[in-house]
N, CA, C and O atoms as a Maestro MAE file, in Angstrom:
{
 s_m_m2io_version
 :::
 2.0.0
}

f_m_ct {
 s_m_title
 :::
 protein
 m_atom[268] {
  # First column is atom index #
  i_m_mmod_type
  r_m_x_coord
  r_m_y_coord
  r_m_z_coord
  i_m_residue_number
  s_m_chain_name
  s_m_pdb_residue_name
  s_m_pdb_atom_name
  i_m_atomic_number
  :::
  1 25 149.696 35.865 45.436 1 A "UNK " " N  " 7
  2 3 149.507 35.273 44.411 1 A "UNK " " CA " 6
  3 2 148.095 35.910 43.614 1 A "UNK " " C  " 6
  4 15 147.028 35.400 43.956 1 A "UNK " " O  " 8
  5 25 148.079 36.357 43.185 2 A "UNK " " N  " 7
  6 3 146.897 36.926 41.680 2 A "UNK " " CA " 6
  7 2 145.482 35.976 42.326 2 A "UNK " " C  " 6
  8 15 144.579 36.388 43.055 2 A "UNK " " O  " 8
  9 25 145.663 34.761 41.825 3 A "UNK " " N  " 7
  10 3 144.558 33.617 41.573 3 A "UNK " " CA " 6
  11 2 144.374 33.107 42.879 3 A "UNK " " C  " 6
  12 15 143.517 32.235 43.023 3 A "UNK " " O  " 8
  13 25 145.161 33.574 44.061 4 A "UNK " " N  " 7
  14 3 144.625 33.249 45.038 4 A "UNK " " CA " 6
  15 2 143.738 34.342 45.860 4 A "UNK " " C  " 6
  16 15 143.092 33.967 46.838 4 A "UNK " " O  " 8
  17 25 143.725 35.563 45.483 5 A "UNK " " N  " 7
  18 3 142.617 36.874 45.944 5 A "UNK " " CA " 6
  19 2 141.560 36.640 45.397 5 A "UNK " " C  " 6
  20 15 140.527 36.495 46.051 5 A "UNK " " O  " 8
  21 25 141.611 36.534 43.756 6 A "UNK " " N  " 7
  22 3 140.394 36.196 42.812 6 A "UNK " " CA " 6
  23 2 139.862 35.266 43.591 6 A "UNK " " C  " 6
  24 15 138.959 35.597 44.359 6 A "UNK " " O  " 8
  25 25 140.244 34.144 43.550 7 A "UNK " " N  " 7
  26 3 139.618 32.805 44.465 7 A "UNK " " CA " 6
  27 2 138.771 33.311 45.692 7 A "UNK " " C  " 6
  28 15 137.546 33.274 45.802 7 A "UNK " " O  " 8
  29 25 139.784 33.838 46.677 8 A "UNK " " N  " 7
  30 3 138.803 34.160 47.744 8 A "UNK " " CA " 6
  31 2 138.043 35.567 47.808 8 A "UNK " " C  " 6
  32 15 137.568 35.836 48.911 8 A "UNK " " O  " 8
  33 25 137.862 36.495 46.793 9 A "UNK " " N  " 7
  34 3 137.095 36.939 46.457 9 A "UNK " " CA " 6
  35 2 135.296 36.554 46.125 9 A "UNK " " C  " 6
  36 15 134.257 37.155 46.399 9 A "UNK " " O  " 8
  37 25 135.651 35.010 45.273 10 A "UNK " " N  " 7
  38 3 134.779 34.497 44.631 10 A "UNK " " CA " 6
  39 2 134.084 33.637 45.462 10 A "UNK " " C  " 6
  40 15 132.993 33.150 45.162 10 A "UNK " " O  " 8
  41 25 135.001 33.322 47.061 11 A "UNK " " N  " 7
  42 3 134.650 32.481 48.114 11 A "UNK " " CA " 6
  43 2 133.794 33.227 49.013 11 A "UNK " " C  " 6
  44 15 132.766 32.811 49.547 11 A "UNK " " O  " 8
  45 25 134.205 34.116 49.099 12 A "UNK " " N  " 7
  46 3 133.533 35.522 49.730 12 A "UNK " " CA " 6
  47 2 132.084 36.178 49.048 12 A "UNK " " C  " 6
  48 15 131.291 36.928 49.617 12 A "UNK " " O  " 8
  49 25 132.031 35.806 48.071 13 A "UNK " " N  " 7
  50 3 130.917 36.827 47.159 13 A "UNK " " CA " 6
  51 2 130.085 35.173 47.317 13 A "UNK " " C  " 6
  52 15 129.277 35.435 48.207 13 A "UNK " " O  " 8
  53 25 129.892 33.936 47.016 14 A "UNK " " N  " 7
  54 3 129.796 32.922 47.529 14 A "UNK " " CA " 6
  55 2 128.846 32.594 48.987 14 A "UNK " " C  " 6
  56 15 127.652 32.468 49.259 14 A "UNK " " O  " 8
  57 25 129.785 32.557 49.509 15 A "UNK " " N  " 7
  58 3 128.940 33.100 51.275 15 A "UNK " " CA " 6
  59 2 128.436 33.547 51.610 15 A "UNK " " C  " 6
  60 15 127.662 33.181 52.494 15 A "UNK " " O  " 8
  61 25 128.547 35.100 50.956 16 A "UNK " " N  " 7
  62 3 127.459 36.015 51.445 16 A "UNK " " CA " 6
  63 2 126.105 35.793 50.880 16 A "UNK " " C  " 6
  64 15 125.158 35.840 51.665 16 A "UNK " " O  " 8
  65 25 125.807 35.473 49.160 17 A "UNK " " N  " 7
  66 3 125.179 34.852 48.886 17 A "UNK " " CA " 6
  67 2 124.157 33.736 49.770 17 A "UNK " " C  " 6
  68 15 122.958 33.620 50.021 17 A "UNK " " O  " 8
  69 25 125.464 32.996 50.066 18 A "UNK " " N  " 7
  70 3 124.986 31.620 51.030 18 A "UNK " " CA " 6
  71 2 124.105 31.957 52.398 18 A "UNK " " C  " 6
  72 15 123.324 31.324 53.108 18 A "UNK " " O  " 8
  73 25 124.629 33.233 52.381 19 A "UNK " " N  " 7
  74 3 124.004 33.637 54.228 19 A "UNK " " CA " 6
  75 2 122.507 34.864 53.535 19 A "UNK " " C  " 6
  76 15 121.550 35.009 54.295 19 A "UNK " " O  " 8
  77 25 122.490 35.327 52.679 20 A "UNK " " N  " 7
  78 3 121.568 35.554 51.995 20 A "UNK " " CA " 6
  79 2 120.146 35.258 51.772 20 A "UNK " " C  " 6
  80 15 119.119 35.936 51.793 20 A "UNK " " O  " 8
  81 25 120.560 33.417 51.444 21 A "UNK " " N  " 7
  82 3 119.698 32.300 51.216 21 A "UNK " " CA " 6
  83 2 118.682 32.165 52.729 21 A "UNK " " C  " 6
  84 15 117.484 32.193 53.010 21 A "UNK " " O  " 8
  85 25 120.084 31.996 53.491 22 A "UNK " " N  " 7
  86 3 119.924 31.085 54.136 22 A "UNK " " CA " 6
  87 2 119.129 31.786 55.433 22 A "UNK " " C  " 6
  88 15 118.549 31.195 56.344 22 A "UNK " " O  " 8
  89 25 119.254 32.982 55.269 23 A "UNK " " N  " 7
  90 3 118.347 34.327 56.734 23 A "UNK " " CA " 6
  91 2 117.525 34.933 55.812 23 A "UNK " " C  " 6
  92 15 116.652 35.638 56.317 23 A "UNK " " O  " 8
  93 25 117.546 34.859 54.413 24 A "UNK " " N  " 7
  94 3 116.264 35.948 54.035 24 A "UNK " " CA " 6
  95 2 115.534 35.295 52.731 24 A "UNK " " C  " 6
  96 15 114.735 35.996 52.109 24 A "UNK " " O  " 8
  97 25 115.784 34.043 52.338 25 A "UNK " " N  " 7
  98 3 115.344 32.932 51.245 25 A "UNK " " CA " 6
  99 2 115.565 33.839 50.233 25 A "UNK " " C  " 6
  100 15 114.528 34.122 49.634 25 A "UNK " " O  " 8
  101 25 116.681 34.464 49.785 26 A "UNK " " N  " 7
  102 3 117.199 35.705 48.823 26 A "UNK " " CA " 6
  103 2 118.562 35.202 48.113 26 A "UNK " " C  " 6
  104 15 119.558 35.359 48.819 26 A "UNK " " O  " 8
  105 25 118.722 34.788 47.202 27 A "UNK " " N  " 7
  106 3 119.429 34.505 46.036 27 A "UNK " " CA " 6
  107 2 120.337 35.814 45.144 27 A "UNK " " C  " 6
  108 15 120.410 35.683 43.923 27 A "UNK " " O  " 8
  109 25 120.930 36.910 45.730 28 A "UNK " " N  " 7
  110 3 121.177 37.902 45.020 28 A "UNK " " CA " 6
  111 2 122.118 37.625 43.965 28 A "UNK " " C  " 6
  112 15 122.361 38.552 43.192 28 A "UNK " " O  " 8
  113 25 122.477 36.932 43.856 29 A "UNK " " N  " 7
  114 3 122.896 35.924 42.007 29 A "UNK " " CA " 6
  115 2 121.784 35.904 41.374 29 A "UNK " " C  " 6
  116 15 121.525 36.871 40.658 29 A "UNK " " O  " 8
  117 25 121.200 35.219 41.436 30 A "UNK " " N  " 7
  118 3 120.220 34.685 40.517 30 A "UNK " " CA " 6
  119 2 119.127 36.484 40.465 30 A "UNK " " C  " 6
  120 15 118.773 36.956 39.385 30 A "UNK " " O  " 8
  121 25 118.797 37.170 41.814 31 A "UNK " " N  " 7
  122 3 117.876 38.056 41.212 31 A "UNK " " CA " 6
  123 2 118.640 38.965 40.056 31 A "UNK " " C  " 6
  124 15 118.191 39.544 39.067 31 A "UNK " " O  " 8
  125 25 120.246 38.828 40.697 32 A "UNK " " N  " 7
  126 3 120.715 40.035 39.712 32 A "UNK " " CA " 6
  127 2 120.889 40.373 38.302 32 A "UNK " " C  " 6
  128 15 120.903 41.429 37.669 32 A "UNK " " O  " 8
  129 25 121.090 38.441 37.852 33 A "UNK " " N  " 7
  130 3 121.386 38.029 36.526 33 A "UNK " " CA " 6
  131 2 120.176 37.680 35.743 33 A "UNK " " C  " 6
  132 15 120.381 37.372 34.569 33 A "UNK " " O  " 8
  133 25 118.794 37.669 36.230 34 A "UNK " " N  " 7
  134 3 117.519 36.794 35.840 34 A "UNK " " CA " 6
  135 2 117.693 35.408 36.238 34 A "UNK " " C  " 6
  136 15 118.469 34.774 35.523 34 A "UNK " " O  " 8
  137 25 117.240 34.878 37.058 35 A "UNK " " N  " 7
  138 3 117.424 33.518 37.859 35 A "UNK " " CA " 6
  139 2 118.251 32.452 37.879 35 A "UNK " " C  " 6
  140 15 119.071 32.380 36.964 35 A "UNK " " O  " 8
  141 25 118.230 31.366 38.937 36 A "UNK " " N  " 7
  142 3 119.249 30.311 38.997 36 A "UNK " " CA " 6
  143 2 119.158 29.781 37.676 36 A "UNK " " C  " 6
  144 15 120.145 29.045 37.672 36 A "UNK " " O  " 8
  145 25 118.603 29.659 36.494 37 A "UNK " " N  " 7
  146 3 118.549 28.682 35.296 37 A "UNK " " CA " 6
  147 2 119.439 30.069 34.009 37 A "UNK " " C  " 6
  148 15 120.020 29.948 32.930 37 A "UNK " " O  " 8
  149 25 119.148 31.088 34.771 38 A "UNK " " N  " 7
  150 3 120.036 31.407 33.674 38 A "UNK " " CA " 6
  151 2 122.126 31.592 33.301 38 A "UNK " " C  " 6
  152 15 123.084 31.289 34.012 38 A "UNK " " O  " 8
  153 25 122.056 32.206 31.900 39 A "UNK " " N  " 7
  154 3 123.794 31.169 31.570 39 A "UNK " " CA " 6
  155 2 124.268 32.133 32.823 39 A "UNK " " C  " 6
  156 15 124.538 31.513 33.851 39 A "UNK " " O  " 8
  157 25 124.387 33.381 32.867 40 A "UNK " " N  " 7
  158 3 124.710 34.331 33.417 40 A "UNK " " CA " 6
  159 2 125.158 33.484 35.027 40 A "UNK " " C  " 6
  160 15 126.293 33.122 35.335 40 A "UNK " " O  " 8
  161 25 123.889 33.329 35.867 41 A "UNK " " N  " 7
  162 3 124.019 33.274 36.469 41 A "UNK " " CA " 6
  163 2 124.710 31.855 36.989 41 A "UNK " " C  " 6
  164 15 125.208 31.646 38.095 41 A "UNK " " O  " 8
  165 25 124.604 31.025 35.967 42 A "UNK " " N  " 7
  166 3 125.296 29.490 36.107 42 A "UNK " " CA " 6
  167 2 126.717 29.930 36.509 42 A "UNK " " C  " 6
  168 15 127.303 29.830 37.587 42 A "UNK " " O  " 8
  169 25 127.161 30.533 35.126 43 A "UNK " " N  " 7
  170 3 128.633 30.875 35.309 43 A "UNK " " CA " 6
  171 2 129.118 31.283 36.093 43 A "UNK " " C  " 6
  172 15 130.281 30.991 36.374 43 A "UNK " " O  " 8
  173 25 128.286 32.253 36.848 44 A "UNK " " N  " 7
  174 3 129.011 32.600 38.568 44 A "UNK " " CA " 6
  175 2 128.757 31.984 39.630 44 A "UNK " " C  " 6
  176 15 129.332 32.262 40.682 44 A "UNK " " O  " 8
  177 25 127.684 30.867 39.508 45 A "UNK " " N  " 7
  178 3 127.862 29.643 40.291 45 A "UNK " " CA " 6
  179 2 129.074 28.863 40.262 45 A "UNK " " C  " 6
  180 15 129.761 28.529 41.227 45 A "UNK " " O  " 8
  181 25 129.267 28.597 38.967 46 A "UNK " " N  " 7
  182 3 130.347 27.460 38.649 46 A "UNK " " CA " 6
  183 2 131.942 28.223 38.775 46 A "UNK " " C  " 6
  184 15 132.919 27.476 38.837 46 A "UNK " " O  " 8
  185 25 132.145 29.794 38.809 47 A "UNK " " N  " 7
  186 3 133.021 30.439 39.040 47 A "UNK " " CA " 6
  187 2 133.666 30.461 40.633 47 A "UNK " " C  " 6
  188 15 134.845 30.518 40.983 47 A "UNK " " O  " 8
  189 25 132.519 30.397 41.385 48 A "UNK " " N  " 7
  190 3 132.346 30.408 42.846 48 A "UNK " " CA " 6
  191 2 133.138 29.062 43.145 48 A "UNK " " C  " 6
  192 15 134.080 28.929 43.926 48 A "UNK " " O  " 8
  193 25 132.710 28.366 42.568 49 A "UNK " " N  " 7
  194 3 132.621 26.469 43.165 49 A "UNK " " CA " 6
  195 2 134.260 26.793 42.705 49 A "UNK " " C  " 6
  196 15 135.139 26.774 43.567 49 A "UNK " " O  " 8
  197 25 134.525 27.041 41.504 50 A "UNK " " N  " 7
  198 3 136.148 26.860 41.357 50 A "UNK " " CA " 6
  199 2 136.762 27.344 41.884 50 A "UNK " " C  " 6
  200 15 137.918 26.959 42.065 50 A "UNK " " O  " 8
  201 25 136.162 28.663 42.490 51 A "UNK " " N  " 7
  202 3 137.140 29.657 43.342 51 A "UNK " " CA " 6
  203 2 137.376 28.261 44.397 51 A "UNK " " C  " 6
  204 15 138.324 27.509 44.169 51 A "UNK " " O  " 8
  205 25 136.499 28.014 45.473 52 A "UNK " " N  " 7
  206 3 135.932 27.279 46.420 52 A "UNK " " CA " 6
  207 2 137.415 26.219 46.289 52 A "UNK " " C  " 6
  208 15 138.048 26.033 47.328 52 A "UNK " " O  " 8
  209 25 137.949 25.504 44.868 53 A "UNK " " N  " 7
  210 3 138.243 24.454 45.240 53 A "UNK " " CA " 6
  211 2 139.565 24.498 45.384 53 A "UNK " " C  " 6
  212 15 140.265 23.669 45.964 53 A "UNK " " O  " 8
  213 25 140.084 26.019 44.550 54 A "UNK " " N  " 7
  214 3 141.301 26.809 44.811 54 A "UNK " " CA " 6
  215 2 141.661 27.076 45.934 54 A "UNK " " C  " 6
  216 15 142.856 27.002 46.217 54 A "UNK " " O  " 8
  217 25 140.586 27.507 46.990 55 A "UNK " " N  " 7
  218 3 141.010 27.520 48.192 55 A "UNK " " CA " 6
  219 2 141.532 26.885 48.818 55 A "UNK " " C  " 6
  220 15 142.348 27.157 49.700 55 A "UNK " " O  " 8
  221 25 140.993 25.532 48.325 56 A "UNK " " N  " 7
  222 3 141.484 24.094 49.306 56 A "UNK " " CA " 6
  223 2 142.641 23.947 49.219 56 A "UNK " " C  " 6
  224 15 142.973 23.127 50.074 56 A "UNK " " O  " 8
  225 25 144.125 24.543 48.218 57 A "UNK " " N  " 7
  226 3 144.955 24.438 48.405 57 A "UNK " " CA " 6
  227 2 145.039 25.655 49.388 57 A "UNK " " C  " 6
  228 15 145.533 25.146 50.394 57 A "UNK " " O  " 8
  229 25 144.922 26.393 49.536 58 A "UNK " " N  " 7
  230 3 145.437 27.414 50.563 58 A "UNK " " CA " 6
  231 2 145.526 26.885 51.817 58 A "UNK " " C  " 6
  232 15 146.213 27.602 52.544 58 A "UNK " " O  " 8
  233 25 145.058 25.813 52.409 59 A "UNK " " N  " 7
  234 3 144.973 24.964 53.215 59 A "UNK " " CA " 6
  235 2 146.042 24.064 53.257 59 A "UNK " " C  " 6
  236 15 146.525 23.979 54.386 59 A "UNK " " O  " 8
  237 25 146.639 23.277 52.306 60 A "UNK " " N  " 7
  238 3 147.612 22.958 52.838 60 A "UNK " " CA " 6
  239 2 148.866 22.917 51.835 60 A "UNK " " C  " 6
  240 15 149.836 22.169 51.715 60 A "UNK " " O  " 8
  241 25 148.378 24.122 51.134 61 A "UNK " " N  " 7
  242 3 149.941 24.697 50.475 61 A "UNK " " CA " 6
  243 2 151.352 25.405 52.140 61 A "UNK " " C  " 6
  244 15 151.109 25.697 53.311 61 A "UNK " " O  " 8
  245 25 152.362 25.397 51.526 62 A "UNK " " N  " 7
  246 3 153.124 25.692 52.941 62 A "UNK " " CA " 6
  247 2 153.174 27.418 52.504 62 A "UNK " " C  " 6
  248 15 153.297 28.000 51.427 62 A "UNK " " O  " 8
  249 25 152.961 28.016 54.357 63 A "UNK " " N  " 7
  250 3 152.800 29.408 54.033 63 A "UNK " " CA " 6
  251 2 154.793 30.014 53.822 63 A "UNK " " C  " 6
  252 15 155.863 29.454 54.058 63 A "UNK " " O  " 8
  253 25 154.453 31.231 53.338 64 A "UNK " " N  " 7
  254 3 155.814 31.955 53.233 64 A "UNK " " CA " 6
  255 2 156.124 32.581 54.491 64 A "UNK " " C  " 6
  256 15 155.260 33.165 55.144 64 A "UNK " " O  " 8
  257 25 157.193 32.492 54.817 65 A "UNK " " N  " 7
  258 3 157.825 33.134 55.704 65 A "UNK " " CA " 6
  259 2 157.852 34.672 55.485 65 A "UNK " " C  " 6
  260 15 158.319 35.299 54.535 65 A "UNK " " O  " 8
  261 25 157.078 35.228 56.888 66 A "UNK " " N  " 7
  262 3 157.543 36.846 56.239 66 A "UNK " " CA " 6
  263 2 158.815 37.334 56.668 66 A "UNK " " C  " 6
  264 15 159.229 36.936 57.757 66 A "UNK " " O  " 8
  265 25 159.660 38.310 55.842 67 A "UNK " " N  " 7
  266 3 160.503 38.866 55.742 67 A "UNK " " CA " 6
  267 2 160.889 39.902 56.225 67 A "UNK " " C  " 6
  268 15 161.989 40.357 55.912 67 A "UNK " " O  " 8
  :::
 }
 m_bond[267] {
  # First column is bond index #
  i_m_from
  i_m_to
  i_m_order
  :::
  1 1 2 1
  2 2 3 1
  3 3 4 2
  4 3 5 1
  5 5 6 1
  6 6 7 1
  7 7 8 2
  8 7 9 1
  9 9 10 1
  10 10 11 1
  11 11 12 2
  12 11 13 1
  13 13 14 1
  14 14 15 1
  15 15 16 2
  16 15 17 1
  17 17 18 1
  18 18 19 1
  19 19 20 2
  20 19 21 1
  21 21 22 1
  22 22 23 1
  23 23 24 2
  24 23 25 1
  25 25 26 1
  26 26 27 1
  27 27 28 2
  28 27 29 1
  29 29 30 1
  30 30 31 1
  31 31 32 2
  32 31 33 1
  33 33 34 1
  34 34 35 1
  35 35 36 2
  36 35 37 1
  37 37 38 1
  38 38 39 1
  39 39 40 2
  40 39 41 1
  41 41 42 1
  42 42 43 1
  43 43 44 2
  44 43 45 1
  45 45 46 1
  46 46 47 1
  47 47 48 2
  48 47 49 1
  49 49 50 1
  50 50 51 1
  51 51 52 2
  52 51 53 1
  53 53 54 1
  54 54 55 1
  55 55 56 2
  56 55 57 1
  57 57 58 1
  58 58 59 1
  59 59 60 2
  60 59 61 1
  61 61 62 1
  62 62 63 1
  63 63 64 2
  64 63 65 1
  65 65 66 1
  66 66 67 1
  67 67 68 2
  68 67 69 1
  69 69 70 1
  70 70 71 1
  71 71 72 2
  72 71 73 1
  73 73 74 1
  74 74 75 1
  75 75 76 2
  76 75 77 1
  77 77 78 1
  78 78 79 1
  79 79 80 2
  80 79 81 1
  81 81 82 1
  82 82 83 1
  83 83 84 2
  84 83 85 1
  85 85 86 1
  86 86 87 1
  87 87 88 2
  88 87 89 1
  89 89 90 1
  90 90 91 1
  91 91 92 2
  92 91 93 1
  93 93 94 1
  94 94 95 1
  95 95 96 2
  96 95 97 1
  97 97 98 1
  98 98 99 1
  99 99 100 2
  100 99 101 1
  101 101 102 1
  102 102 103 1
  103 103 104 2
  104 103 105 1
  105 105 106 1
  106 106 107 1
  107 107 108 2
  108 107 109 1
  109 109 110 1
  110 110 111 1
  111 111 112 2
  112 111 113 1
  113 113 114 1
  114 114 115 1
  115 115 116 2
  116 115 117 1
  117 117 118 1
  118 118 119 1
  119 119 120 2
  120 119 121 1
  121 121 122 1
  122 122 123 1
  123 123 124 2
  124 123 125 1
  125 125 126 1
  126 126 127 1
  127 127 128 2
  128 127 129 1
  129 129 130 1
  130 130 131 1
  131 131 132 2
  132 131 133 1
  133 133 134 1
  134 134 135 1
  135 135 136 2
  136 135 137 1
  137 137 138 1
  138 138 139 1
  139 139 140 2
  140 139 141 1
  141 141 142 1
  142 142 143 1
  143 143 144 2
  144 143 145 1
  145 145 146 1
  146 146 147 1
  147 147 148 2
  148 147 149 1
  149 149 150 1
  150 150 151 1
  151 151 152 2
  152 151 153 1
  153 153 154 1
  154 154 155 1
  155 155 156 2
  156 155 157 1
  157 157 158 1
  158 158 159 1
  159 159 160 2
  160 159 161 1
  161 161 162 1
  162 162 163 1
  163 163 164 2
  164 163 165 1
  165 165 166 1
  166 166 167 1
  167 167 168 2
  168 167 169 1
  169 169 170 1
  170 170 171 1
  171 171 172 2
  172 171 173 1
  173 173 174 1
  174 174 175 1
  175 175 176 2
  176 175 177 1
  177 177 178 1
  178 178 179 1
  179 179 180 2
  180 179 181 1
  181 181 182 1
  182 182 183 1
  183 183 184 2
  184 183 185 1
  185 185 186 1
  186 186 187 1
  187 187 188 2
  188 187 189 1
  189 189 190 1
  190 190 191 1
  191 191 192 2
  192 191 193 1
  193 193 194 1
  194 194 195 1
  195 195 196 2
  196 195 197 1
  197 197 198 1
  198 198 199 1
  199 199 200 2
  200 199 201 1
  201 201 202 1
  202 202 203 1
  203 203 204 2
  204 203 205 1
  205 205 206 1
  206 206 207 1
  207 207 208 2
  208 207 209 1
  209 209 210 1
  210 210 211 1
  211 211 212 2
  212 211 213 1
  213 213 214 1
  214 214 215 1
  215 215 216 2
  216 215 217 1
  217 217 218 1
  218 218 219 1
  219 219 220 2
  220 219 221 1
  221 221 222 1
  222 222 223 1
  223 223 224 2
  224 223 225 1
  225 225 226 1
  226 226 227 1
  227 227 228 2
  228 227 229 1
  229 229 230 1
  230 230 231 1
  231 231 232 2
  232 231 233 1
  233 233 234 1
  234 234 235 1
  235 235 236 2
  236 235 237 1
  237 237 238 1
  238 238 239 1
  239 239 240 2
  240 239 241 1
  241 241 242 1
  242 242 243 1
  243 243 244 2
  244 243 245 1
  245 245 246 1
  246 246 247 1
  247 247 248 2
  248 247 249 1
  249 249 250 1
  250 250 251 1
  251 251 252 2
  252 251 253 1
  253 253 254 1
  254 254 255 1
  255 255 256 2
  256 255 257 1
  257 257 258 1
  258 258 259 1
  259 259 260 2
  260 259 261 1
  261 261 262 1
  262 262 263 1
  263 263 264 2
  264 263 265 1
  265 265 266 1
  266 266 267 1
  267 267 268 2
  :::
 }
}
């Protein structure tokens, strides 16, 4: 499903950003889009969060059988 893939990409972006924050205290999203308080950064953070919430469904959804 397309929404699953988009959500996974967003979660990966968020995870990589947190890795940079944890290792180097460097927030790539904030650096690229004008700080943590800029509207674009906040939108990206919200999209990453929504993607994470959507990915919860991947844990509880029954798997499709391979054909």
